[in-house]
N, CA, C and O atoms as a printed pandas DataFrame, in Angstrom:
     atom_number atom_name residue_name chain_id  residue_number  x_coord  y_coord  z_coord
0              1         N          UNK        A               1    8.772   56.531   94.872
1              2        CA          UNK        A               1    8.542   57.961   94.968
2              3         C          UNK        A               1    7.827   58.480   93.738
3              4         O          UNK        A               1    6.950   59.334   93.867
4              5         N          UNK        A               2    8.162   58.002   92.554
5              6        CA          UNK        A               2    7.550   58.493   91.320
6              7         C          UNK        A               2    6.062   58.179   91.272
7              8         O          UNK        A               2    5.291   58.945   90.694
8              9         N          UNK        A               3    5.641   57.055   91.877
9             10        CA          UNK        A               3    4.238   56.694   91.850
10            11         C          UNK        A               3    3.379   57.732   92.555
11            12         O          UNK        A               3    2.220   57.924   92.188
12            13         N          UNK        A               4    3.924   58.399   93.554
13            14        CA          UNK        A               4    3.160   59.367   94.332
14            15         C          UNK        A               4    3.101   60.737   93.673
15            16         O          UNK        A               4    2.285   61.567   94.073
16            17         N          UNK        A               5    3.923   60.994   92.696
17            18        CA          UNK        A               5    3.917   62.289   92.029
18            19         C          UNK        A               5    2.866   62.306   90.924
19            20         O          UNK        A               5    2.710   61.348   90.167
20            21         N          UNK        A               6    2.162   63.412   90.860
21            22        CA          UNK        A               6    1.159   63.548   89.821
22            23         C          UNK        A               6    1.816   64.184   88.604
23            24         O          UNK        A               6    2.455   65.231   88.705
24            25         N          UNK        A               7    1.655   63.554   87.479
25            26        CA          UNK        A               7    2.195   64.100   86.246
26            27         C          UNK        A               7    1.071   64.810   85.529
27            28         O          UNK        A               7    0.040   64.218   85.210
28            29         N          UNK        A               8    1.291   66.103   85.279
29            30        CA          UNK        A               8    0.286   66.900   84.604
30            31         C          UNK        A               8    0.744   67.160   83.171
31            32         O          UNK        A               8    1.934   67.315   82.898
32            33         N          UNK        A               9   -0.215   67.201   82.280
33            34        CA          UNK        A               9    0.136   67.557   80.919
34            35         C          UNK        A               9    0.494   69.045   80.837
35            36         O          UNK        A               9   -0.003   69.848   81.625
36            37         N          UNK        A              10    1.335   69.400   79.907
37            38        CA          UNK        A              10    1.678   70.807   79.706
38            39         C          UNK        A              10    0.532   71.552   79.039
39            40         O          UNK        A              10    0.371   72.760   79.213
40            41         N          UNK        A              11   -0.262   70.809   78.270
41            42        CA          UNK        A              11   -1.417   71.407   77.613
42            43         C          UNK        A              11   -2.461   70.339   77.364
43            44         O          UNK        A              11   -2.155   69.148   77.308
44            45         N          UNK        A              12   -3.711   70.788   77.213
45            46        CA          UNK        A              12   -4.823   69.894   76.885
46            47         C          UNK        A              12   -5.570   70.502   75.710
47            48         O          UNK        A              12   -5.345   71.659   75.356
48            49         N          UNK        A              13   -6.441   69.735   75.117
49            50        CA          UNK        A              13   -7.251   70.232   74.007
50            51         C          UNK        A              13   -8.440   70.987   74.572
51            52         O          UNK        A              13   -9.187   70.458   75.395
52            53         N          UNK        A              14   -8.612   72.215   74.131
53            54        CA          UNK        A              14   -9.721   73.038   74.596
54            55         C          UNK        A              14  -11.024   72.694   73.919
55            56         O          UNK        A              14  -11.066   71.824   73.049
56            57         N          UNK        A              15  -12.092   73.371   74.312
57            58        CA          UNK        A              15  -13.413   73.053   73.774
58            59         C          UNK        A              15  -13.566   73.342   72.283
59            60         O          UNK        A              15  -14.444   72.778   71.630
60            61         N          UNK        A              16  -12.735   74.198   71.750
61            62        CA          UNK        A              16  -12.796   74.524   70.322
62            63         C          UNK        A              16  -11.667   73.867   69.538
63            64         O          UNK        A              16  -11.449   74.186   68.369
64            65         N          UNK        A              17  -10.942   72.941   70.190
65            66        CA          UNK        A              17   -9.871   72.220   69.529
66            67         C          UNK        A              17   -8.510   72.875   69.640
67            68         O          UNK        A              17   -7.527   72.350   69.116
68            69         N          UNK        A              18   -8.435   74.007   70.308
69            70        CA          UNK        A              18   -7.163   74.714   70.471
70            71         C          UNK        A              18   -6.432   74.190   71.697
71            72         O          UNK        A              18   -7.068   73.674   72.616
72            73         N          UNK        A              19   -5.101   74.311   71.729
73            74        CA          UNK        A              19   -4.363   73.875   72.926
74            75         C          UNK        A              19   -4.601   74.836   74.097
75            76         O          UNK        A              19   -4.585   76.054   73.920
76            77         N          UNK        A              20   -4.818   74.286   75.277
77            78        CA          UNK        A              20   -4.989   75.084   76.489
78            79         C          UNK        A              20   -3.814   74.827   77.417
79            80         O          UNK        A              20   -3.451   73.676   77.657
80            81         N          UNK        A              21   -3.228   75.875   77.932
81            82        CA          UNK        A              21   -2.183   75.780   78.950
82            83         C          UNK        A              21   -2.658   76.559   80.175
83            84         O          UNK        A              21   -3.672   77.254   80.116
84            85         N          UNK        A              22   -1.933   76.445   81.274
85            86        CA          UNK        A              22   -2.297   77.223   82.456
86            87         C          UNK        A              22   -2.318   78.723   82.161
87            88         O          UNK        A              22   -3.144   79.463   82.694
88            89         N          UNK        A              23   -1.390   79.155   81.299
89            90        CA          UNK        A              23   -1.313   80.579   80.967
90            91         C          UNK        A              23   -2.464   81.039   80.084
91            92         O          UNK        A              23   -2.848   82.207   80.131
92            93         N          UNK        A              24   -3.019   80.138   79.281
93            94        CA          UNK        A              24   -4.090   80.537   78.364
94            95         C          UNK        A              24   -5.481   80.393   78.964
95            96         O          UNK        A              24   -6.468   80.784   78.340
96            97         N          UNK        A              25   -5.571   79.836   80.171
97            98        CA          UNK        A              25   -6.862   79.727   80.849
98            99         C          UNK        A              25   -7.353   81.116   81.234
99           100         O          UNK        A              25   -6.560   82.056   81.294
100          101         N          UNK        A              26   -8.649   81.260   81.497
101          102        CA          UNK        A              26   -9.146   82.565   81.959
102          103         C          UNK        A              26   -8.401   83.013   83.203
103          104         O          UNK        A              26   -7.958   82.190   84.003
104          105         N          UNK        A              27   -8.267   84.303   83.358
105          106        CA          UNK        A              27   -7.516   84.827   84.507
106          107         C          UNK        A              27   -8.253   84.514   85.809
107          108         O          UNK        A              27   -9.479   84.407   85.821
108          109         N          UNK        A              28   -7.508   84.368   86.902
109          110        CA          UNK        A              28   -8.146   84.030   88.185
110          111         C          UNK        A              28   -9.164   85.072   88.656
111          112         O          UNK        A              28  -10.046   84.743   89.450
112          113         N          UNK        A              29   -9.067   86.281   88.201
113          114        CA          UNK        A              29  -10.006   87.327   88.610
114          115         C          UNK        A              29  -11.247   87.422   87.747
115          116         O          UNK        A              29  -11.991   88.396   87.857
116          117         N          UNK        A              30  -11.491   86.445   86.897
117          118        CA          UNK        A              30  -12.635   86.479   85.986
118          119         C          UNK        A              30  -13.951   86.547   86.775
119          120         O          UNK        A              30  -14.175   85.766   87.700
120          121         N          UNK        A              31  -14.804   87.485   86.393
121          122        CA          UNK        A              31  -16.123   87.587   87.023
122          123         C          UNK        A              31  -17.238   87.407   86.008
123          124         O          UNK        A              31  -18.358   87.057   86.380
124          125         N          UNK        A              32  -16.957   87.638   84.743
125          126        CA          UNK        A              32  -17.971   87.463   83.695
126          127         C          UNK        A              32  -17.700   86.138   82.999
127          128         O          UNK        A              32  -16.728   86.004   82.256
128          129         N          UNK        A              33  -18.556   85.172   83.244
129          130        CA          UNK        A              33  -18.348   83.816   82.736
130          131         C          UNK        A              33  -19.156   83.570   81.484
131          132         O          UNK        A              33  -20.338   83.235   81.558
132          133         N          UNK        A              34  -18.525   83.735   80.335
133          134        CA          UNK        A              34  -19.167   83.400   79.075
134          135         C          UNK        A              34  -18.967   81.901   78.829
135          136         O          UNK        A              34  -18.150   81.255   79.486
136          137         N          UNK        A              35  -19.718   81.372   77.884
137          138        CA          UNK        A              35  -19.714   79.935   77.593
138          139         C          UNK        A              35  -18.299   79.419   77.330
139          140         O          UNK        A              35  -17.913   78.387   77.877
140          141         N          UNK        A              36  -17.529   80.112   76.511
141          142        CA          UNK        A              36  -16.185   79.649   76.153
142          143         C          UNK        A              36  -15.294   79.514   77.377
143          144         O          UNK        A              36  -14.563   78.531   77.500
144          145         N          UNK        A              37  -15.341   80.487   78.287
145          146        CA          UNK        A              37  -14.491   80.446   79.475
146          147         C          UNK        A              37  -14.884   79.287   80.394
147          148         O          UNK        A              37  -14.019   78.592   80.928
148          149         N          UNK        A              38  -16.181   79.083   80.572
149          150        CA          UNK        A              38  -16.645   77.949   81.386
150          151         C          UNK        A              38  -16.160   76.638   80.769
151          152         O          UNK        A              38  -15.657   75.759   81.469
152          153         N          UNK        A              39  -16.317   76.519   79.451
153          154        CA          UNK        A              39  -15.918   75.284   78.766
154          155         C          UNK        A              39  -14.410   75.073   78.851
155          156         O          UNK        A              39  -13.956   73.932   78.937
156          157         N          UNK        A              40  -13.632   76.140   78.828
157          158        CA          UNK        A              40  -12.177   75.998   78.957
158          159         C          UNK        A              40  -11.801   75.460   80.332
159          160         O          UNK        A              40  -10.927   74.600   80.442
160          161         N          UNK        A              41  -12.446   75.954   81.373
161          162        CA          UNK        A              41  -12.139   75.483   82.718
162          163         C          UNK        A              41  -12.530   74.009   82.851
163          164         O          UNK        A              41  -11.781   73.219   83.427
164          165         N          UNK        A              42  -13.689   73.639   82.326
165          166        CA          UNK        A              42  -14.127   72.236   82.378
166          167         C          UNK        A              42  -13.142   71.352   81.605
167          168         O          UNK        A              42  -12.776   70.274   82.075
168          169         N          UNK        A              43  -12.715   71.804   80.427
169          170        CA          UNK        A              43  -11.748   71.022   79.624
170          171         C          UNK        A              43  -10.413   70.893   80.367
171          172         O          UNK        A              43   -9.776   69.841   80.316
172          173         N          UNK        A              44   -9.997   71.936   81.041
173          174        CA          UNK        A              44   -8.734   71.896   81.784
174          175         C          UNK        A              44   -8.801   70.862   82.900
175          176         O          UNK        A              44   -7.840   70.125   83.121
176          177         N          UNK        A              45   -9.912   70.802   83.594
177          178        CA          UNK        A              45  -10.070   69.827   84.689
178          179         C          UNK        A              45  -10.179   68.425   84.095
179          180         O          UNK        A              45   -9.526   67.497   84.574
180          181         N          UNK        A              46  -10.988   68.269   83.069
181          182        CA          UNK        A              46  -11.157   66.940   82.465
182          183         C          UNK        A              46   -9.851   66.403   81.881
183          184         O          UNK        A              46   -9.611   65.195   81.884
184          185         N          UNK        A              47   -9.009   67.310   81.380
185          186        CA          UNK        A              47   -7.737   66.890   80.799
186          187         C          UNK        A              47   -6.612   66.745   81.802
187          188         O          UNK        A              47   -5.531   66.276   81.446
188          189         N          UNK        A              48   -6.835   67.135   83.044
189          190        CA          UNK        A              48   -5.814   66.980   84.078
190          191         C          UNK        A              48   -4.900   68.177   84.250
191          192         O          UNK        A              48   -3.929   68.100   85.002
192          193         N          UNK        A              49   -5.183   69.281   83.575
193          194        CA          UNK        A              49   -4.380   70.481   83.716
194          195         C          UNK        A              49   -4.566   71.108   85.097
195          196         O          UNK        A              49   -3.621   71.654   85.666
196          197         N          UNK        A              50   -5.778   71.030   85.630
197          198        CA          UNK        A              50   -6.120   71.490   86.969
198          199         C          UNK        A              50   -6.926   70.407   87.662
199          200         O          UNK        A              50   -7.581   69.599   87.003
200          201         N          UNK        A              51   -6.883   70.387   88.969
201          202        CA          UNK        A              51   -7.808   69.523   89.718
202          203         C          UNK        A              51   -9.091   70.321   89.955
203          204         O          UNK        A              51   -9.113   71.539   89.775
204          205         N          UNK        A              52  -10.131   69.647   90.348
205          206        CA          UNK        A              52  -11.392   70.335   90.659
206          207         C          UNK        A              52  -11.161   71.332   91.778
207          208         O          UNK        A              52  -11.635   72.466   91.713
208          209         N          UNK        A              53  -10.441   70.919   92.797
209          210        CA          UNK        A              53  -10.180   71.820   93.932
210          211         C          UNK        A              53   -9.396   73.058   93.501
211          212         O          UNK        A              53   -9.693   74.174   93.927
212          213         N          UNK        A              54   -8.393   72.846   92.652
213          214        CA          UNK        A              54   -7.592   73.982   92.167
214          215         C          UNK        A              54   -8.455   74.935   91.342
215          216         O          UNK        A              54   -8.332   76.152   91.477
216          217         N          UNK        A              55   -9.320   74.399   90.496
217          218        CA          UNK        A              55  -10.182   75.238   89.675
218          219         C          UNK        A              55  -11.146   76.034   90.552
219          220         O          UNK        A              55  -11.349   77.228   90.333
220          221         N          UNK        A              56  -11.735   75.373   91.541
221          222        CA          UNK        A              56  -12.671   76.072   92.429
222          223         C          UNK        A              56  -11.970   77.173   93.221
223          224         O          UNK        A              56  -12.520   78.258   93.405
224          225         N          UNK        A              57  -10.769   76.892   93.683
225          226        CA          UNK        A              57  -10.011   77.901   94.434
226          227         C          UNK        A              57   -9.563   79.041   93.534
227          228         O          UNK        A              57   -9.704   80.211   93.890
228          229         N          UNK        A              58   -9.024   78.703   92.370
229          230        CA          UNK        A              58   -8.498   79.698   91.442
230          231         C          UNK        A              58   -9.591   80.669   90.965
231          232         O          UNK        A              58   -9.340   81.861   90.791
232          233         N          UNK        A              59  -10.798   80.146   90.758
233          234        CA          UNK        A              59  -11.876   80.960   90.202
234          235         C          UNK        A              59  -12.980   81.290   91.204
235          236         O          UNK        A              59  -14.028   81.808   90.817
236          237         N          UNK        A              60  -12.761   81.002   92.467
237          238        CA          UNK        A              60  -13.750   81.262   93.540
238          239         C          UNK        A              60  -15.104   80.658   93.186
239          240         O          UNK        A              60  -16.136   81.323   93.274
240          241         N          UNK        A              61  -15.087   79.396   92.788
241          242        CA          UNK        A              61  -16.312   78.680   92.446
242          243         C          UNK        A              61  -16.647   77.719   93.582
243          244         O          UNK        A              61  -15.765   77.265   94.312
244          245         N          UNK        A              62  -17.929   77.420   93.718
245          246        CA          UNK        A              62  -18.303   76.347   94.635
246          247         C          UNK        A              62  -18.200   75.044   93.860
247          248         O          UNK        A              62  -18.223   75.033   92.629
248          249         N          UNK        A              63  -18.088   73.963   94.585
249          250        CA          UNK        A              63  -18.031   72.654   93.946
250          251         C          UNK        A              63  -19.314   72.395   93.156
251          252         O          UNK        A              63  -19.272   71.807   92.075
252          253         N          UNK        A              64  -20.442   72.829   93.691
253          254        CA          UNK        A              64  -21.723   72.647   93.017
254          255         C          UNK        A              64  -21.783   73.423   91.709
255          256         O          UNK        A              64  -22.314   72.926   90.715
256          257         N          UNK        A              65  -21.239   74.647   91.703
257          258        CA          UNK        A              65  -21.246   75.449   90.492
258          259         C          UNK        A              65  -20.390   74.799   89.404
259          260         O          UNK        A              65  -20.809   74.702   88.250
260          261         N          UNK        A              66  -19.188   74.356   89.782
261          262        CA          UNK        A              66  -18.342   73.697   88.800
262          263         C          UNK        A              66  -19.002   72.411   88.307
263          264         O          UNK        A              66  -19.001   72.131   87.108
264          265         N          UNK        A              67  -19.562   71.635   89.223
265          266        CA          UNK        A              67  -20.223   70.377   88.830
266          267         C          UNK        A              67  -21.374   70.640   87.868
267          268         O          UNK        A              67  -21.616   69.843   86.962
268          269         N          UNK        A              68  -22.081   71.738   88.054
269          270        CA          UNK        A              68  -23.186   72.046   87.125
270          271         C          UNK        A              68  -22.649   72.366   85.735
271          272         O          UNK        A              68  -23.275   72.012   84.736
272          273         N          UNK        A              69  -21.491   73.036   85.658
273          274        CA          UNK        A              69  -20.874   73.305   84.353
274          275         C          UNK        A              69  -20.478   71.982   83.695
275          276         O          UNK        A              69  -20.705   71.770   82.504
276          277         N          UNK        A              70  -19.888   71.111   84.490
277          278        CA          UNK        A              70  -19.428   69.838   83.952
278          279         C          UNK        A              70  -20.609   69.000   83.452
279          280         O          UNK        A              70  -20.530   68.395   82.383
280          281         N          UNK        A              71  -21.693   68.962   84.214
281          282        CA          UNK        A              71  -22.901   68.238   83.782
282          283         C          UNK        A              71  -23.470   68.833   82.502
283          284         O          UNK        A              71  -23.872   68.102   81.597
284          285         N          UNK        A              72  -23.505   70.160   82.428
285          286        CA          UNK        A              72  -24.052   70.821   81.238
286          287         C          UNK        A              72  -23.243   70.472   79.996
287          288         O          UNK        A              72  -23.814   70.226   78.934
288          289         N          UNK        A              73  -21.918   70.450   80.120
289          290        CA          UNK        A              73  -21.061   70.085   78.987
290          291         C          UNK        A              73  -21.273   68.621   78.607
291          292         O          UNK        A              73  -21.352   68.292   77.424
292          293         N          UNK        A              74  -21.364   67.745   79.600
293          294        CA          UNK        A              74  -21.564   66.315   79.334
294          295         C          UNK        A              74  -22.898   66.067   78.636
295          296         O          UNK        A              74  -22.982   65.239   77.730
296          297         N          UNK        A              75  -23.928   66.776   79.053
297          298        CA          UNK        A              75  -25.270   66.534   78.503
298          299         C          UNK        A              75  -25.494   67.201   77.152
299          300         O          UNK        A              75  -26.038   66.590   76.232
300          301         N          UNK        A              76  -25.070   68.463   77.038
301          302        CA          UNK        A              76  -25.454   69.256   75.864
302          303         C          UNK        A              76  -24.298   69.943   75.160
303          304         O          UNK        A              76  -24.527   70.702   74.218
304          305         N          UNK        A              77  -23.072   69.706   75.582
305          306        CA          UNK        A              77  -21.942   70.390   74.975
306          307         C          UNK        A              77  -21.900   71.849   75.392
307          308         O          UNK        A              77  -22.525   72.237   76.380
308          309         N          UNK        A              78  -21.176   72.643   74.653
309          310        CA          UNK        A              78  -21.035   74.058   74.995
310          311         C          UNK        A              78  -22.375   74.811   75.033
311          312         O          UNK        A              78  -22.545   75.676   75.892
312          313         N          UNK        A              79  -23.327   74.520   74.144
313          314        CA          UNK        A              79  -24.601   75.262   74.234
314          315         C          UNK        A              79  -25.315   75.058   75.564
315          316         O          UNK        A              79  -26.099   75.914   75.974
316          317         N          UNK        A              80  -25.065   73.955   76.240
317          318        CA          UNK        A              80  -25.688   73.708   77.534
318          319         C          UNK        A              80  -25.216   74.650   78.611
319          320         O          UNK        A              80  -25.863   74.760   79.653
320          321         N          UNK        A              81  -24.098   75.343   78.394
321          322        CA          UNK        A              81  -23.577   76.287   79.363
322          323         C          UNK        A              81  -24.226   77.672   79.268
323          324         O          UNK        A              81  -24.016   78.524   80.131
324          325         N          UNK        A              82  -25.004   77.883   78.225
325          326        CA          UNK        A              82  -25.644   79.191   78.085
326          327         C          UNK        A              82  -26.740   79.348   79.135
327          328         O          UNK        A              82  -27.635   78.510   79.244
328          329         N          UNK        A              83  -26.661   80.395   79.879
329          330        CA          UNK        A              83  -27.621   80.633   80.952
330          331         C          UNK        A              83  -29.025   80.803   80.382
331          332         O          UNK        A              83  -29.996   80.351   80.988
332          333         N          UNK        A              84  -29.139   81.442   79.238
333          334        CA          UNK        A              84  -30.458   81.683   78.651
334          335         C          UNK        A              84  -31.114   80.413   78.159
335          336         O          UNK        A              84  -32.334   80.377   78.003
336          337         N          UNK        A              85  -30.336   79.360   77.907
337          338        CA          UNK        A              85  -30.880   78.102   77.407
338          339         C          UNK        A              85  -30.923   77.007   78.470
339          340         O          UNK        A              85  -31.295   75.868   78.187
340          341         N          UNK        A              86  -30.542   77.360   79.681
341          342        CA          UNK        A              86  -30.435   76.370   80.753
342          343         C          UNK        A              86  -31.751   75.614   80.969
343          344         O          UNK        A              86  -31.755   74.385   81.053
344          345         N          UNK        A              87  -32.855   76.340   81.060
345          346        CA          UNK        A              87  -34.138   75.687   81.298
346          347         C          UNK        A              87  -34.526   74.782   80.145
347          348         O          UNK        A              87  -35.069   73.700   80.364
348          349         N          UNK        A              88  -34.250   75.214   78.903
349          350        CA          UNK        A              88  -34.564   74.389   77.733
350          351         C          UNK        A              88  -33.822   73.068   77.780
351          352         O          UNK        A              88  -34.430   72.014   77.594
352          353         N          UNK        A              89  -32.519   73.104   78.026
353          354        CA          UNK        A              89  -31.733   71.872   78.057
354          355         C          UNK        A              89  -32.088   71.004   79.250
355          356         O          UNK        A              89  -32.044   69.776   79.166
356          357         N          UNK        A              90  -32.440   71.636   80.361
357          358        CA          UNK        A              90  -32.837   70.871   81.541
358          359         C          UNK        A              90  -34.109   70.076   81.265
359          360         O          UNK        A              90  -34.186   68.890   81.585
360          361         N          UNK        A              91  -35.102   70.726   80.674
361          362        CA          UNK        A              91  -36.354   70.016   80.396
362          363         C          UNK        A              91  -36.147   68.956   79.303
363          364         O          UNK        A              91  -36.752   67.885   79.358
364          365         N          UNK        A              92  -35.303   69.250   78.321
365          366        CA          UNK        A              92  -35.001   68.267   77.271
366          367         C          UNK        A              92  -34.349   67.020   77.877
367          368         O          UNK        A              92  -34.706   65.895   77.529
368          369         N          UNK        A              93  -33.400   67.227   78.777
369          370        CA          UNK        A              93  -32.721   66.113   79.423
370          371         C          UNK        A              93  -33.710   65.295   80.271
371          372         O          UNK        A              93  -33.682   64.064   80.253
372          373         N          UNK        A              94  -34.572   65.985   81.003
373          374        CA          UNK        A              94  -35.538   65.286   81.849
374          375         C          UNK        A              94  -36.504   64.457   81.003
375          376         O          UNK        A              94  -36.879   63.352   81.396
376          377         N          UNK        A              95  -36.905   64.979   79.851
377          378        CA          UNK        A              95  -37.792   64.224   78.940
378          379         C          UNK        A              95  -37.076   62.982   78.404
379          380         O          UNK        A              95  -37.688   61.921   78.286
380          381         N          UNK        A              96  -35.794   63.104   78.082
381          382        CA          UNK        A              96  -35.033   61.972   77.582
382          383         C          UNK        A              96  -34.880   60.888   78.650
383          384         O          UNK        A              96  -34.847   59.701   78.327
384          385         N          UNK        A              97  -34.788   61.288   79.906
385          386        CA          UNK        A              97  -34.626   60.339   80.998
386          387         C          UNK        A              97  -35.887   59.499   81.210
387          388         O          UNK        A              97  -35.801   58.364   81.678
388          389         N          UNK        A              98  -37.049   60.047   80.871
389          390        CA          UNK        A              98  -38.319   59.358   81.069
390          391         C          UNK        A              98  -38.487   58.185   80.104
391          392         O          UNK        A              98  -39.171   57.213   80.421
392          393         N          UNK        A              99  -37.869   58.274   78.936
393          394        CA          UNK        A              99  -38.086   57.248   77.911
394          395         C          UNK        A              99  -36.979   56.247   77.832
395          396         O          UNK        A              99  -37.035   55.330   77.013
């Protein structure tokens, strides 16, 4: 029976090194997504605090939207989540892939 139960951590390390808990995550009604909030949700999923499905449901995100946040963090860190720099990081990544 224990093998089938998922054990979740009580907290994970956030993008700025601070502890993240379910209570400290952005509120479910968040509509303004700044870089820090996006990075916190990605860190929560990566650390096992939330599943991808739970994060998408809690924040009314599409799977594609969350996946784009995750890719941006993987490729460029928190600066990759900035909407104003999205095109810059995208072209930089594409140039790196060519070589």
